[in-house]
C-alpha positions in Angstrom: -6.6 27.4 12.1 -6.5 25.3 8.4 -7.1 27.3 5.1 -11.0 27.1 3.5 -11.4 24.3 1.0 -12.7 25.2 -2.2 -14.6 23.9 -5.1 -12.1 23.0 -7.8 -8.9 22.8 -5.0 -6.3 20.1 -6.1 -5.2 17.2 -3.5 -1.5 16.9 -3.6 -0.4 13.9 -5.8 1.3 11.2 -3.8 2.9 8.5 -5.6 2.7 4.7 -4.3 4.5 1.5 -5.5 5.6 0.0 -7.4 4.2 -3.2 -5.9 6.1 -6.4 -6.5 5.3 -10.0 -6.0 6.1 -10.2 -2.8 4.0 -7.6 -2.0 1.0 -8.9 -3.7 1.3 -12.5 -2.3 1.5 -10.6 1.2 -1.7 -8.8 0.6 -3.2 -11.7 -0.5 -2.7 -14.0 2.8 -3.5 -10.8 4.6 -7.0 -9.8 2.8 -7.7 -13.1 1.7 -8.2 -12.1 -2.2 -6.0 -15.0 -3.2 -7.3 -14.7 -6.6 -4.4 -16.5 -8.5 -4.8 -13.4 -11.5 -3.1 -11.3 -8.8 -0.2 -14.0 -8.4 0.3 -15.8 -11.2 2.3 -14.1 -14.3 0.9 -17.0 -17.0 -3.0 -16.7 -15.8 -2.4 -12.5 -16.1 -1.4 -13.1 -19.2 -3.5 -15.5 -20.8 -6.1 -12.6 -20.3 -3.6 -10.2 -22.4 -1.8 -8.6 -19.2 1.9 -7.8 -19.4 1.5 -8.4 -15.3 -0.5 -9.4 -12.5 -2.8 -6.7 -12.0 -2.3 -4.9 -8.1 -5.6 -5.6 -6.1 -8.2 -3.1 -6.3 -9.0 -2.8 -3.1 -5.4 -2.8 -1.9 -5.1 0.6 -4.3 -8.7 2.0 -3.1 -7.2 1.9 0.7 -4.0 4.0 0.1 -6.5 6.7 -0.7 -7.1 6.8 3.4 -3.4 8.2 4.0 -3.7 10.2 1.0 -6.4 12.7 2.6 -5.4 12.3 6.1 -2.2 13.4 5.3 -3.8 16.5 3.2 -6.4 17.8 6.0 -5.8 16.2 9.3 -8.9 18.3 10.3 -11.2 16.6 8.3 -11.8 12.5 8.9 -13.0 10.3 6.0 -16.8 9.2 6.4 -17.8 8.0 3.2 -15.5 6.1 0.3 -16.3 4.6 -3.0 -14.8 3.9 -6.5 -15.2 2.2 -9.7 -12.2 0.2 -10.8 -11.8 0.9 -15.2 -8.9 -0.8 -15.5 -6.2 -2.6 -14.3 -2.9 -1.2 -12.8 -0.5 -4.2 -13.1 2.5 -5.2 -11.0 5.8 -2.7 -11.4 3.7 0.0 -12.2 4.1 3.1 -9.8 0.8 4.4 -8.7 -0.2 8.2 -8.6 -3.5 9.0 -6.7 -5.0 12.4 -7.1 -8.0 14.3 -6.4 -10.0 17.4 -6.6 -12.4 18.8 -4.6 -16.1 18.8 -6.4 -17.8 20.1 -3.7 -17.7 22.4 -0.2 -19.3 23.5 2.8 -18.6 23.8 6.6 -19.6 20.1 7.3 -18.9 18.2 4.7 -16.5 18.1 1.9 -17.0 15.8 -1.3 -13.6 14.8 -3.5 -12.9 13.0 -6.8 -10.4 11.0 -6.5 -8.0 9.2 -9.2 -5.5 6.2 -9.0 -3.0 6.2 -12.5 -0.7 3.6 -13.4 1.8 3.4 -16.2 -1.0 4.2 -19.1 -1.9 7.3 -17.2 -5.6 6.3 -17.9 -7.7 6.0 -14.4 -6.9 2.5 -12.9 -9.5 3.8 -10.7 -12.4 6.6 -10.2 -13.2 7.2 -6.4 -15.5 9.4 -4.0 -14.5 10.6 -0.8 -16.8 12.3 2.0 -15.0 14.0 4.6 -16.3 16.5 7.5 -14.7 18.1 10.1 -13.4 16.3 13.2 -15.1 17.5 16.2 -12.1 17.8 18.8 -14.1 18.6 21.5 -15.3 15.1 21.8 -11.4 13.7 21.9 -11.1 15.2 25.3 
């Protein structure tokens, strides 16, 4: 049996990236988000960025495996986020989280993605519920 979850519990930090230009180009092709801001150094520089920003949805999607690795007895049923500041190409990204609410039926977690600046690039929320293993048989 998995240990109980309590308000204030911290999730193990996960580091992803850094993402290079090729990774961003492949993501743009697969996702359909080919905004040149994510791909072109000159365009990023015009708005004051040192490098193109990583696609926000690419970063948001990284929370799902992080949550699954934390607790495989829970399933993700809701995920949302606010994009606070860009995480730039070439930066490693630290994903972290903390339990804000916990009951036997639902866990609510605040999520963060930090780039090199350590100010949050993304602040998110996830709702998880226990996996019903009986329905898997």
